[in-house]
C-alpha positions in Angstrom: 85.6 105.2 108.4 83.8 102.7 106.3 84.8 99.0 106.0 86.6 99.5 102.6 88.8 102.3 104.1 89.6 100.0 107.1 90.5 97.2 104.7 92.7 99.5 102.7 94.5 100.7 105.8 95.0 97.2 107.1 96.3 96.0 103.7 98.8 98.9 103.6 100.1 97.7 107.0 100.2 94.1 105.7 102.4 95.3 102.9 104.6 97.1 105.5 104.9 93.9 107.5 105.7 91.8 104.4 108.3 94.4 103.4 109.9 94.1 106.9 109.9 90.3 106.7 111.5 90.2 103.3 113.9 92.9 104.2 115.1 91.3 107.4 115.5 87.9 105.7 117.5 89.6 102.9 119.8 91.3 105.3 120.1 88.1 107.4 121.5 86.4 104.3 124.3 88.9 104.0 125.5 89.7 107.5 128.7 88.1 108.8 127.7 88.1 112.5 125.7 85.1 113.6 124.1 87.1 116.4 122.9 89.7 113.8 121.6 86.9 111.6 119.6 85.6 114.5 118.2 89.1 115.4 117.2 89.6 111.7 115.5 86.1 111.6 113.6 86.9 114.8 112.5 90.3 113.4 111.4 88.6 110.1 109.3 86.1 112.1 107.7 88.9 114.1 106.8 90.7 110.9 105.3 87.5 109.5 103.2 87.0 112.6 102.0 90.7 112.6 101.0 90.3 108.9 99.0 87.2 109.7 97.2 89.0 112.5 96.3 91.9 110.2 95.2 89.5 107.4 92.8 88.0 109.8 91.4 91.4 110.6 90.9 92.1 106.9 88.9 88.8 106.6 86.8 89.8 109.6 86.0 93.1 107.8 84.9 91.1 104.7 88.0 91.9 102.6 90.7 90.1 100.7 94.0 90.5 102.6 97.3 91.4 100.8 99.9 88.7 100.8 102.8 90.5 99.2 105.0 93.4 100.0 104.9 96.8 98.3 106.6 98.0 95.2 108.6 100.5 97.3 109.7 97.6 99.6 110.9 95.6 96.6 112.8 98.7 95.3 114.4 99.1 98.8 115.5 95.4 98.8 117.0 96.0 95.4 118.9 99.0 96.7 120.1 96.9 99.7 121.5 94.4 97.1 123.2 97.2 95.1 124.6 98.9 98.2 125.6 95.6 99.7 127.5 94.7 96.5 129.3 98.1 96.6 130.1 97.9 100.4 130.8 94.2 100.5 127.7 93.5 102.5 129.1 94.9 105.7 127.1 94.3 108.9 127.0 98.1 109.3 125.6 98.7 105.8 122.9 96.0 106.4 122.0 97.6 109.8 121.7 101.0 108.2 119.4 99.6 105.5 117.3 97.8 108.1 116.9 101.1 110.0 115.7 102.8 106.9 113.1 100.1 106.4 112.1 100.5 110.1 111.8 104.3 109.6 109.2 103.6 106.9 107.3 101.1 109.0 107.1 103.5 112.0 105.8 106.2 109.7 103.1 103.9 108.2 102.0 102.7 111.6 101.9 106.3 113.0 99.7 107.3 110.0 97.4 104.4 110.6 97.1 105.1 114.3 95.8 108.6 113.5 92.9 107.2 111.5 89.4 106.6 112.8 89.7 102.8 112.9 87.3 100.6 114.8 88.3 100.1 118.5 89.4 96.4 118.1 91.4 97.2 115.0 93.0 100.2 116.6 94.1 98.1 119.6 95.9 95.8 117.3 97.5 98.6 115.3 98.7 100.4 118.4 100.1 97.2 119.9 101.9 96.4 116.7 103.2 99.9 116.4 104.8 99.5 119.9 106.5 96.4 118.5 107.7 98.4 115.4 109.1 101.1 117.7 110.9 98.5 119.7 112.3 96.9 116.5 113.4 100.3 115.3 115.1 101.2 118.6 116.9 97.8 118.7 118.2 98.1 115.1 119.3 101.7 115.7 121.2 100.6 118.9 122.9 97.7 117.0 123.7 100.2 114.1 125.3 102.6 116.6 127.3 99.8 118.2 128.5 98.7 114.7 129.5 102.3 113.8 131.4 102.7 117.1 133.2 99.4 116.4 134.1 100.5 112.9 135.3 103.9 114.1 137.8 102.1 116.5 139.3 100.1 113.7 
């Protein structure tokens, strides 16, 4: 894999991280639960840190790092706003949308981890992918708990 391909792959992951950061912050604005707001704020900070680490790798490869999210991420955040308006921004709806965003992040990291990236870059991608999987599992667990609570009411 040549340097330009590595840079492109890293920039795609940076967009993914930025999408996650913006998505978590957006959902944090609309949830009622203070504990969920804190979880979303922590996940947003983690995404921001991951993007910064990837941006440094792009610079090391001689490239210009992305500093924005993707178009699809912006569209997803727009959908979150529409769905939130329709559902009254319920905590469950925000968790469901966060899980959808995390599904996309997992898929992008899995795709990147199958590429022939340089060893040092691959180590970072795999470590970050483990974090994305933890985020996904945490959000899914919280979503399941919210669904169970909603079913009991």
